[in-house]
Each structure stands twice: as structure tokens, then as C-alpha cells.
TORTOR-15172 format. One line per field, with one value per atom (N, C-alpha, C): x, y, z; atom name. Coordinates in Angstrom, 2 decimals, padded with zeros to 5 digits, m for minus. Layout:
east = [X  ...];
north = [Y  ...];
up = [Z  ...];
atom = [CA  ...];
***
This chain:
east = [067.79  066.87  065.43  064.49  063.08  062.26  060.98  060.10  060.10  059.95  059.99  058.78  058.82  057.80  056.40  056.24  054.93  054.42  055.28  054.90  054.50  055.25  054.92  053.57  053.32  052.07  050.88  050.97  049.88  049.69  050.79  050.71  050.00  050.33  049.70  048.20  047.84  046.42  045.64  046.25  045.57  045.61  046.73  046.92  047.37  046.53  046.94  047.31  048.51  048.96  049.51  049.43  049.89  051.37  052.14  053.57  053.82  054.25  054.53  055.73  055.63  056.80  057.94  057.59  058.64  059.46  058.89  059.67  060.84  060.72  061.79  062.73  062.17  063.00  063.54  062.82  063.21  063.05  063.78  063.57  063.87  064.84  065.14  063.98  063.38  062.23  061.07  060.80  059.67  059.92  061.16  061.48  061.15  061.61  061.38  059.90  059.23  057.81  056.95  057.13  056.29  056.49  057.73  057.96  057.29  057.29  056.67  055.15  054.62  053.17  052.43  053.00  052.27  052.69  053.60  053.95  053.86  054.75  054.82  053.52  053.06  051.85  050.60  050.55  049.37  049.11  050.18  050.03  049.60  049.50  049.12  047.61  047.08  045.68  044.75  043.46  042.45  041.43  041.77  040.85  040.73  039.51  039.34  039.77  040.04  040.59  039.66  038.35  037.41  037.43  037.38  037.38  038.70  039.80  041.10  041.18  040.71  040.79  039.81  038.68  037.71  038.27  038.89  039.44  040.65  041.38  042.50  042.00  040.91  040.34  039.92  039.27  038.87  040.10  041.17  042.40  043.02  042.99  043.56  042.84  041.52  040.77  041.21  041.26  041.67  043.10  043.94  045.35  045.56  044.48  044.57  045.53  045.55  046.44  045.67  045.41  044.50  045.04  046.31  046.86  046.86  047.25  047.25  045.82  044.87  043.47  043.00  043.35  042.93  043.51  044.75  045.38  044.67  044.44  043.78  042.33  041.69  040.31  040.23  041.18  041.20  041.33  042.20  042.37  041.10  040.43  039.20  038.11  037.94  036.92  037.26  038.54  038.97  038.69  038.82  038.62  037.15  036.26  034.84  034.14  034.83  034.15  033.23  031.97  031.01  031.06  030.60  030.53  029.72  028.63  027.84  028.66  029.39  030.23  031.30  031.90  032.90  032.30  031.14  030.49  030.13  029.69  029.34  030.57  031.73  032.96  033.24  033.12  033.40  032.38  031.11  030.09  030.29  030.66  030.84  032.04  032.97  034.13  033.76  032.66  032.32  032.16  031.37  031.24  032.49  033.42  034.62  035.83  035.92  037.07  036.71  035.46  035.01  034.90  033.86  033.64  034.80  035.46  036.56  037.66  037.88  038.92  038.42  037.11  036.54  036.18  035.99  035.50  036.26  037.59  038.38  038.27  038.03  037.89  036.55  035.53  034.25  034.45  035.11  035.33  036.25  037.28  038.17  037.42  036.55  035.74  034.83  034.18  033.31  034.07  035.28  036.10  036.44  036.87  037.25  036.03  034.90  033.70  033.23  033.28  032.87  033.78  035.09  036.05  035.76  035.16  034.84  033.42  032.76  031.44  030.29  030.52  029.45  028.61  027.31  026.41  026.13  026.28  026.02  024.81  024.05  024.27  023.87  024.40  024.06  022.70  022.09  020.80  020.92  019.91  019.98  020.00  020.69  020.83  020.25  019.73  019.20  017.93  017.75  016.54  015.77  016.25  015.60  014.99  014.18  013.58  013.95  013.73  013.97  013.18  012.05  011.20  011.63  012.36  012.71  014.21  015.04  016.49  017.03  016.49  016.98  016.60  015.35  014.88  015.62  015.69  016.36  017.86  018.43  019.85  020.18  019.34  019.55  019.45  018.52  018.35  019.59  020.12  021.29  022.53  022.60  023.71  023.72  022.56  022.48  022.83  022.46  022.80  024.31  024.97  026.41  027.24  026.91  027.72  027.30  026.02  025.48  024.54  023.34  022.32  022.79  023.41  023.84  024.84  025.80  026.82  026.21  025.33  024.69  023.90  023.16  022.39  023.30  024.44  025.41  025.98  026.24  026.77  025.78  024.52  023.48  023.39  023.39  023.19  024.37  025.58  026.77  027.16  026.49  026.85  026.48  027.39  027.01  025.83  024.99  023.77  024.08  025.16  025.48  026.17  026.39  026.98  026.07  024.88  023.97  023.58  023.61  023.26  024.22  025.48  026.44  026.01  025.49  024.99  023.82  022.94  021.83  022.34  023.37  023.95  024.55  025.25  025.82  024.74  023.64  022.56  021.91  021.53  020.75  021.61  022.78  023.62  024.61  025.52  026.55  025.92  024.96  024.34  023.08  022.20  020.94  021.09  022.00  022.19  023.14  023.94  024.99  024.87  024.84  024.82  023.52  022.47  021.20  021.13  022.13  022.12  022.36  021.83  022.13  023.42  023.81  025.02  026.20  026.35  027.39  026.76  027.04  026.44  027.15  026.52  027.03  028.39  028.62  029.95  031.07  030.81  031.82  031.98  030.87  030.96  031.82  031.70  032.51  034.00  034.32  035.72  036.24  035.39  035.78  036.04  035.14  035.29  036.58  036.84  038.07  039.29  039.26  040.39  040.63  039.56  039.71  040.26  039.76  040.19  041.65  042.06  043.46  044.36  043.91  044.71  044.78  043.74  043.75  044.82  044.98  045.88  045.26  045.69  045.17  043.73  043.22  041.82  041.71  042.59  042.65  041.32  040.64  039.37  038.35  038.33  037.38  037.78  039.09  039.54  039.08  039.27  038.84  037.33  036.59  035.14  034.70  035.42  035.01  035.65  036.68  037.10  035.96  035.44  034.32  033.09  032.83  031.68  031.85  033.06  033.32  033.04  033.47  033.21  031.71  030.98  029.53  028.81  029.36  028.67  029.27  030.18  030.65  032.04  032.78  034.15  035.08  035.73  036.54  037.94  038.69  040.03  040.93  040.90  041.75  041.44  040.17  039.77  040.25  040.17  040.62  042.13  042.86  044.31  044.65  043.91  044.13  043.93  042.88  042.60  043.74  044.15  045.22  046.52  046.78  047.99  048.00  046.86  046.81  046.91  046.75  046.95  048.41  049.17  050.54  051.40  051.50  052.40  052.03  050.77  050.29  050.25  050.12  050.02  051.25  052.14  053.36  053.19  054.32  054.32  053.72  053.98  053.44  051.92  051.20  049.74  049.25  049.95  049.60  049.76  050.88  051.14  050.19  049.87  048.89  047.53  047.15  045.88  045.86  046.96  047.03  047.03  047.66  047.63  046.20  045.44  044.03  043.25  043.52  042.84  043.15  044.43  044.83  044.20  043.99  043.39  041.92  041.24  039.81  039.58  040.39  040.21  041.52  041.95  043.24  043.23  044.41  044.55  044.05];
north = [111.46  110.38  110.84  109.89  110.20  109.43  109.82  109.03  107.56  106.66  105.24  104.80  103.56  103.08  103.15  102.75  102.78  104.21  105.12  106.53  107.10  106.77  107.26  106.71  105.43  104.81  105.47  105.66  106.28  107.73  108.43  109.82  109.93  109.01  109.04  108.73  107.79  107.46  108.66  109.42  110.59  111.79  111.97  113.17  112.79  112.13  111.69  112.88  112.81  113.85  115.10  115.17  116.37  116.23  117.23  117.27  118.51  118.31  119.43  120.21  121.53  122.35  122.13  121.74  121.49  120.25  119.35  118.19  118.62  119.79  120.32  121.19  122.06  123.02  122.47  121.52  120.99  119.47  118.77  117.32  116.54  116.97  116.24  116.33  117.51  117.68  116.81  116.81  116.03  114.54  114.11  112.70  112.30  113.10  112.79  112.85  113.93  114.10  113.03  112.79  111.82  110.41  110.03  108.70  108.56  109.65  109.62  109.66  110.66  110.88  109.85  109.46  108.62  107.15  106.80  105.40  105.04  105.60  105.21  105.51  106.76  107.15  106.60  106.66  106.20  104.71  103.97  102.54  102.19  103.19  102.91  102.94  102.02  102.07  101.54  101.79  101.19  102.19  103.48  104.46  104.23  104.26  104.19  105.52  105.51  106.69  107.89  107.67  108.79  109.47  108.69  109.28  109.99  109.37  109.99  111.36  111.44  112.70  113.73  113.28  114.21  114.85  114.05  114.64  115.52  115.17  116.02  117.35  117.34  118.60  119.49  118.89  119.65  120.25  119.47  119.93  121.07  121.00  122.08  123.40  123.34  124.56  125.15  124.32  124.80  125.32  124.73  125.13  126.33  126.76  127.87  127.57  126.32  125.87  125.83  126.99  127.09  126.38  126.54  125.91  124.39  123.91  122.46  121.93  122.72  122.33  122.07  122.95  122.78  121.48  121.17  119.94  118.72  118.73  117.59  117.49  118.62  118.59  117.84  118.08  117.34  115.85  115.46  114.04  113.47  114.24  113.76  113.51  114.42  114.24  113.04  112.87  111.71  110.41  110.43  109.23  108.95  109.82  109.55  110.35  111.28  112.20  113.08  113.18  113.87  115.38  116.15  117.60  117.99  117.29  117.61  117.37  116.27  116.00  117.08  117.50  118.56  119.84  120.22  121.44  121.32  120.14  119.97  120.09  119.64  119.83  121.31  122.06  123.50  124.20  123.87  124.51  124.20  122.97  122.60  123.30  123.74  124.45  125.82  126.39  127.77  127.92  127.07  127.26  126.93  126.20  125.82  126.68  127.10  127.89  129.36  129.65  131.03  131.39  132.13  132.50  133.28  134.11  134.90  134.01  132.85  131.94  130.93  130.72  129.74  130.37  131.68  132.40  132.03  132.10  131.82  130.36  129.47  128.05  127.76  128.52  128.39  128.74  129.86  130.28  129.32  128.83  127.87  126.60  126.15  124.95  125.18  126.33  126.64  126.68  127.22  127.28  125.88  125.00  123.65  122.87  122.98  122.28  122.79  124.09  124.66  124.20  124.16  123.67  122.23  121.46  120.06  119.88  120.98  120.91  120.69  120.92  120.74  122.01  121.86  123.01  123.45  124.74  125.33  126.25  126.38  125.75  124.28  123.54  122.13  122.00  120.83  120.63  120.94  121.58  121.94  120.72  120.84  119.74  120.06  121.28  121.67  120.91  120.55  119.83  120.63  121.81  122.59  123.87  124.51  125.81  126.77  128.07  129.02  128.68  128.02  127.71  126.49  125.54  124.32  124.07  124.97  124.76  124.63  125.41  125.35  124.02  123.63  122.37  121.18  121.14  120.02  120.02  121.22  121.31  120.82  121.18  120.71  119.19  118.63  117.17  116.47  116.97  116.31  116.60  117.77  118.06  117.07  116.79  115.83  114.43  114.09  112.79  112.63  113.68  113.62  113.83  114.86  115.24  114.49  114.19  113.53  114.47  113.98  114.82  115.43  114.61  115.10  116.24  116.09  117.13  118.41  118.29  119.48  120.22  119.49  120.12  120.79  120.19  120.81  122.09  122.08  123.27  124.43  124.13  125.16  125.63  124.68  125.02  125.80  125.53  126.15  127.45  127.78  128.98  130.25  131.23  132.52  133.11  133.80  134.34  135.21  135.98  136.89  136.19  134.85  134.08  132.94  132.89  131.80  131.80  132.99  133.07  132.24  132.07  131.27  129.81  129.30  127.93  127.76  128.76  128.71  128.76  129.57  129.62  128.27  127.64  126.32  125.33  125.33  124.37  124.68  125.94  126.30  126.45  127.06  127.33  126.20  125.93  124.92  123.56  123.16  121.85  121.93  122.88  122.96  123.32  124.23  124.66  123.75  122.96  122.21  120.69  120.19  118.74  118.09  118.87  118.31  118.20  118.70  118.66  117.24  116.96  115.69  115.85  114.80  114.85  114.14  114.24  113.53  113.05  111.81  111.29  111.85  111.70  112.29  111.72  110.38  109.90  110.52  110.69  111.32  112.80  113.47  114.88  115.04  114.10  114.20  113.99  113.13  112.98  114.28  114.93  116.21  117.26  117.33  118.31  118.08  116.82  116.51  116.91  116.65  117.00  118.50  119.28  120.74  121.23  120.70  121.16  120.82  119.61  119.22  120.11  120.40  121.20  122.67  123.17  124.56  124.80  123.85  124.03  124.94  124.78  125.62  125.34  124.18  123.83  122.55  122.39  121.11  120.73  121.68  121.37  120.88  121.55  121.16  119.83  119.60  118.31  117.18  117.35  116.32  116.11  117.22  117.10  116.32  116.53  115.86  114.48  114.17  112.76  111.99  112.53  111.88  111.80  112.86  112.87  111.81  111.67  110.64  109.25  109.02  107.72  107.51  108.57  108.48  108.07  108.48  108.19  107.00  106.27  105.01  104.99  106.11  106.11  105.72  104.56  104.07  104.68  104.35  104.89  104.64  103.43  103.10  103.98  104.22  105.06  106.51  107.00  108.36  108.48  107.47  107.48  107.46  106.67  106.63  108.01  108.71  110.04  111.00  111.06  111.98  111.63  110.34  109.91  110.42  110.37  110.81  112.32  113.05  114.51  114.89  114.00  114.32  114.97  114.43  115.06  116.51  116.86  118.19  119.18  118.71  119.64  119.61  118.63  118.56  117.80  117.59  116.77  117.45  118.74  119.32  119.21  119.57  119.50  118.05  117.20  115.78  115.19  115.46  114.92  115.52  116.79  117.40  116.74  116.46  115.79  114.40  113.66  112.32  112.35  113.38  113.51  113.68  114.53  114.72  113.41  112.70  111.43  110.44  110.36  109.42  109.75  111.03  111.41  111.02  111.10  110.78  109.29  108.69  107.27  106.54  106.29  105.61  104.21  103.73  102.40  101.30];
up = [034.99  035.29  035.10  035.14  034.94  035.96  036.13  037.02  036.63  037.62  037.33  036.51  036.05  035.12  035.72  036.98  037.62  037.75  038.14  038.27  036.91  035.87  034.52  034.06  034.35  033.95  034.63  035.95  036.69  036.28  036.05  035.62  034.28  033.36  032.04  032.14  033.03  033.21  033.71  034.61  035.19  034.26  033.59  032.76  031.36  030.59  029.24  028.35  027.82  026.91  027.58  028.91  029.62  029.96  029.59  029.92  030.77  032.00  032.88  032.39  032.44  032.08  033.06  034.31  035.30  034.95  034.15  033.72  032.85  032.23  031.38  032.20  033.03  033.77  035.08  035.70  037.01  037.04  036.18  036.05  037.33  038.14  039.37  040.35  040.46  041.35  040.91  039.60  039.09  039.25  039.08  039.30  040.73  041.67  043.08  043.43  042.98  043.33  042.69  041.41  040.72  041.27  041.55  042.13  043.49  044.25  045.57  045.47  044.75  044.71  043.88  042.75  041.80  041.80  042.71  042.89  044.37  045.17  046.58  047.34  047.28  048.02  047.35  046.04  045.31  045.57  045.84  046.08  047.49  048.35  049.74  049.92  050.71  051.09  050.02  050.25  049.38  048.83  048.83  048.24  046.74  046.24  044.78  044.18  042.87  042.20  042.31  042.17  042.20  043.57  044.63  045.97  046.24  045.84  046.04  045.37  044.15  043.41  043.97  044.48  045.06  046.33  047.20  048.42  048.10  047.05  046.66  046.08  045.35  044.87  046.03  047.03  048.21  048.89  048.97  049.59  048.81  047.47  046.64  046.89  047.07  047.34  048.67  049.70  051.02  051.02  050.19  050.10  049.19  048.52  047.56  046.42  046.00  044.93  043.62  043.05  041.91  040.67  040.35  039.15  039.29  040.47  040.68  040.68  041.20  041.18  039.75  038.83  037.44  036.86  037.21  036.71  037.29  038.60  039.25  038.78  038.52  038.02  036.69  035.81  034.55  034.78  035.73  036.05  036.64  037.50  038.14  037.11  036.19  035.15  034.26  033.96  033.17  033.91  035.24  036.05  036.35  035.90  036.07  037.15  037.80  038.70  037.85  038.21  037.37  037.57  036.58  036.77  038.00  038.27  039.46  040.72  040.78  041.95  042.12  041.02  041.09  041.64  041.11  041.61  043.08  043.51  044.92  045.82  045.36  046.12  046.30  045.22  045.28  046.17  046.02  046.84  048.32  048.63  050.03  050.65  049.82  050.35  050.90  050.43  050.83  052.34  053.03  054.47  055.26  054.69  055.43  055.08  053.85  053.41  053.26  052.94  052.75  051.28  050.94  049.54  048.95  049.75  049.22  048.64  049.25  048.78  047.75  047.71  046.78  045.44  045.43  044.25  042.98  043.02  041.82  041.39  042.35  042.02  041.33  041.67  040.96  039.49  039.25  037.86  037.11  037.79  037.15  036.79  037.68  037.42  036.22  036.19  035.06  033.75  033.78  032.56  032.07  032.98  032.58  032.07  032.76  032.32  030.96  030.76  029.48  028.36  028.64  027.64  027.24  028.15  027.88  027.35  027.03  026.42  027.38  028.68  029.68  029.71  029.58  029.58  031.01  031.25  032.56  032.50  033.59  034.89  034.88  035.84  036.00  036.68  036.61  037.29  038.78  039.37  040.80  041.70  042.82  043.77  045.15  045.31  046.62  046.92  048.21  048.64  049.70  050.03  051.08  050.52  051.35  051.03  052.14  051.93  053.02  054.27  054.09  055.23  056.03  055.39  056.13  056.26  055.76  055.78  057.20  058.13  059.50  060.16  059.99  060.58  059.98  058.65  058.00  058.28  058.36  058.66  060.05  061.02  062.38  062.47  061.71  061.71  061.16  060.06  059.47  060.31  060.95  061.85  063.01  063.57  064.67  064.19  062.96  062.40  062.26  061.84  061.57  062.83  063.56  064.72  065.98  066.07  067.27  068.00  068.33  068.96  070.27  071.12  072.43  072.29  071.37  071.21  070.66  069.68  069.11  070.19  070.98  072.05  073.07  073.36  074.27  073.67  072.37  071.71  071.81  071.60  071.74  073.20  074.12  075.53  076.11  075.62  076.17  075.47  074.38  073.63  074.40  074.49  075.08  074.31  075.00  074.38  073.17  073.26  072.15  070.99  071.11  070.00  069.53  070.08  069.75  068.27  067.68  066.26  065.40  065.85  065.08  065.04  066.15  066.16  065.19  065.15  064.21  062.75  062.52  061.18  060.79  061.74  061.45  061.03  061.76  061.46  060.13  059.92  058.73  057.49  057.64  056.48  056.20  057.14  056.89  056.59  057.42  057.22  056.37  056.64  055.90  054.44  054.15  052.76  051.98  052.67  051.99  052.15  053.37  053.56  053.11  052.96  052.50  050.98  050.29  048.83  048.33  047.15  046.49  045.68  044.98  044.16  044.78  046.11  046.86  048.15  048.53  049.76  051.00  052.14  053.38  053.79  053.73  054.08  053.25  051.95  051.10  051.44  051.73  052.13  053.37  054.30  055.51  055.21  054.26  053.84  053.23  052.44  051.83  052.90  053.87  054.94  055.72  056.07  056.80  055.98  054.69  053.81  053.81  053.76  053.76  055.08  056.19  057.50  057.77  057.41  057.57  056.71  055.50  054.56  054.95  055.60  056.05  057.12  058.02  059.15  060.19  061.44  062.50  062.88  062.51  062.76  063.57  064.55  065.26  065.90  066.53  067.18  066.16  065.00  063.95  063.29  063.14  062.61  063.52  064.82  065.77  065.70  065.60  065.50  064.28  063.18  061.94  061.80  062.55  062.67  063.32  064.41  065.09  064.19  063.45  062.53  061.44  060.92  059.92  060.47  061.70  062.32  062.49  062.82  062.99  061.72  060.55  059.28  058.55  059.22  058.64  058.04  058.11  057.62  058.77  058.66  059.77  059.80  060.84  061.04  059.82  059.29  058.15  056.94  056.71  055.56  055.75  056.97  057.24  057.09  057.53  057.33  055.84  055.08  053.63  053.01  053.44  052.89  053.20  054.46  054.85  054.13  053.96  053.26  051.83  051.15  049.76  049.61  050.71  050.68  050.89  051.51  051.94  050.86  049.64  048.67  048.34  048.57  048.18  049.33  050.58  051.71  052.61  052.42  053.21  054.52  055.18  056.40  057.63  057.88  059.12  059.22  058.19  058.27  058.25  057.52  057.53  058.93  059.56  060.89  061.93  061.79  062.70  062.55  061.29  061.04  061.65  061.50  062.07  063.59  064.18  065.64  066.13  065.44  065.81  065.66  064.58  064.34  065.46  065.84  066.87  068.23  068.50  069.77  069.83  068.69  068.66  068.43  067.58  067.23  067.37  068.61  068.82  068.24  067.91  067.28  068.20];
atom = [N  CA  C  N  CA  C  N  CA  C  N  CA  C  N  CA  C  N  CA  C  N  CA  C  N  CA  C  N  CA  C  N  CA  C  N  CA  C  N  CA  C  N  CA  C  N  CA  C  N  CA  C  N  CA  C  N  CA  C  N  CA  C  N  CA  C  N  CA  C  N  CA  C  N  CA  C  N  CA  C  N  CA  C  N  CA  C  N  CA  C  N  CA  C  N  CA  C  N  CA  C  N  CA  C  N  CA  C  N  CA  C  N  CA  C  N  CA  C  N  CA  C  N  CA  C  N  CA  C  N  CA  C  N  CA  C  N  CA  C  N  CA  C  N  CA  C  N  CA  C  N  CA  C  N  CA  C  N  CA  C  N  CA  C  N  CA  C  N  CA  C  N  CA  C  N  CA  C  N  CA  C  N  CA  C  N  CA  C  N  CA  C  N  CA  C  N  CA  C  N  CA  C  N  CA  C  N  CA  C  N  CA  C  N  CA  C  N  CA  C  N  CA  C  N  CA  C  N  CA  C  N  CA  C  N  CA  C  N  CA  C  N  CA  C  N  CA  C  N  CA  C  N  CA  C  N  CA  C  N  CA  C  N  CA  C  N  CA  C  N  CA  C  N  CA  C  N  CA  C  N  CA  C  N  CA  C  N  CA  C  N  CA  C  N  CA  C  N  CA  C  N  CA  C  N  CA  C  N  CA  C  N  CA  C  N  CA  C  N  CA  C  N  CA  C  N  CA  C  N  CA  C  N  CA  C  N  CA  C  N  CA  C  N  CA  C  N  CA  C  N  CA  C  N  CA  C  N  CA  C  N  CA  C  N  CA  C  N  CA  C  N  CA  C  N  CA  C  N  CA  C  N  CA  C  N  CA  C  N  CA  C  N  CA  C  N  CA  C  N  CA  C  N  CA  C  N  CA  C  N  CA  C  N  CA  C  N  CA  C  N  CA  C  N  CA  C  N  CA  C  N  CA  C  N  CA  C  N  CA  C  N  CA  C  N  CA  C  N  CA  C  N  CA  C  N  CA  C  N  CA  C  N  CA  C  N  CA  C  N  CA  C  N  CA  C  N  CA  C  N  CA  C  N  CA  C  N  CA  C  N  CA  C  N  CA  C  N  CA  C  N  CA  C  N  CA  C  N  CA  C  N  CA  C  N  CA  C  N  CA  C  N  CA  C  N  CA  C  N  CA  C  N  CA  C  N  CA  C  N  CA  C  N  CA  C  N  CA  C  N  CA  C  N  CA  C  N  CA  C  N  CA  C  N  CA  C  N  CA  C  N  CA  C  N  CA  C  N  CA  C  N  CA  C  N  CA  C  N  CA  C  N  CA  C  N  CA  C  N  CA  C  N  CA  C  N  CA  C  N  CA  C  N  CA  C  N  CA  C  N  CA  C  N  CA  C  N  CA  C  N  CA  C  N  CA  C  N  CA  C  N  CA  C  N  CA  C  N  CA  C  N  CA  C  N  CA  C  N  CA  C  N  CA  C  N  CA  C  N  CA  C  N  CA  C  N  CA  C  N  CA  C  N  CA  C  N  CA  C  N  CA  C  N  CA  C  N  CA  C  N  CA  C  N  CA  C  N  CA  C  N  CA  C  N  CA  C  N  CA  C  N  CA  C  N  CA  C  N  CA  C  N  CA  C  N  CA  C  N  CA  C  N  CA  C  N  CA  C  N  CA  C  N  CA  C  N  CA  C  N  CA  C  N  CA  C  N  CA  C  N  CA  C  N  CA  C  N  CA  C  N  CA  C  N  CA  C  N  CA  C  N  CA  C  N  CA  C  N  CA  C  N  CA  C  N  CA  C  N  CA  C  N  CA  C  N  CA  C  N  CA  C  N  CA  C  N  CA  C  N  CA  C  N  CA  C  N  CA  C  N  CA  C  N  CA  C  N  CA  C  N  CA  C  N  CA  C  N  CA  C  N  CA  C  N  CA  C  N  CA  C  N  CA  C  N  CA  C];
***
């Protein structure tokens, strides 16, 4: 048997001309996966194709799925995700996943963009300087997380760990969330996707469910995002992510 007509159609739209080697060696697996991922799951919710592929790219980085990332990256570029948006996804992964895990994805991204004739480096997207990154980062952190909560985090931090709060403001938010190329609501969807995909980050998932709500992403949109990650991250992390969502934003 083969993937159904709808799954084949969507697969071709995303990956024109691409034939998976697993379709030859493991046809039963591909039939099941493609029918599920590219028909059943793809048909759920209201995420546009660009947003869906962007959150899936973020998830691939967190999952350390380098080969699948390259495949999805090709689909994302075909669907209209821009090279700048792709680079911003990769850059934003650094404070959440760590440079050690993002390093290979930077090079893979550069290889794919170069193969497609994109000239590197891309135009800069930074809006801060060494002199204002902390101030601007704290401002955007308060906008996203909430002023009261940020102030509580600073006030409750042990003295010997207060530097971490400053790093969060200046580096995580000041160096990254202040960049152009992707708007803040979309950045928050990317962050949530990475945290859910990493696993073991329940406190941070809950924090960024709340942050998503603060910047205008409602419960339905967050469920749509987590649903579109399911075929790639599996049920345990999906269900854990939904449990965190339900605790912060009950139905």
C-alpha cells in the first residue's frame, strides 16, 4: 500500500521531487507516518503553512534531528519562509537549546541556503548595542513575561545567582527578542515549540504558555502548534506540553 491521495498531495507540495529512501526500504512505516502527519494531523487546526513549518524547524533543533531539519528546511523555503526568518529561528535556539547543540544546525542552514543561491551573510537584524542591550532586554522581557513577575524573579533570586537574571534580561531577551526578522508573537511560538520538544522543561513551558497568552497567542493557537509537533516529537512530550498548557490556560 501507499500513502493516501491527500497525504501524497501535501507531501508533494512540501517536498516536490523528493523521494524518501524509507519509502523503498520501509514502505509500511512511511504509509502510516505520511497518512498521519501529512493528512490527519496536517488537517487539524488553523495554522498557516509558514507558521507550521517554522515551529517544526524550531522543534527539530531542540530534538537534535539534523537530517529531518534539512528536509523540513527545504519545505519551509519552498513554502515562503524567508532566509532571514530561518536564520532567526536558528539564532533564537541558542539561548534555549545551547550553542553546542545548535552549532551543526547553523552550518546545515548555511549549506542549504548556499545551495539555493542565497548570499551570506544575510542583512543584520540586531537592534541593540552593548550599551543598551540590558535596558532594552529588560523592557521586552517585562512586555512578554509581565513586569510583576520579572520584578519578583529579581527580588527572589539568591544573591549568588542574581547574575543569571541579568543574563536572561540582557542576553536571552536583549540579544535575541529585540531582533527584527520575526515578530514577538511568532518568537514566543518558536520558544514554546523548543521547550516542549526538549522535554524536562515543565516550569519553562508553563512560563512561556503564559508569555504566549500575554503577546496574543490564544489557547487554540497553542494547541494547534503542539499538535503539529506530535508526529515528530512523539506522544509523551506532546502530552506533557498539553498538561502544562491546561494548567496555565484551562479550557
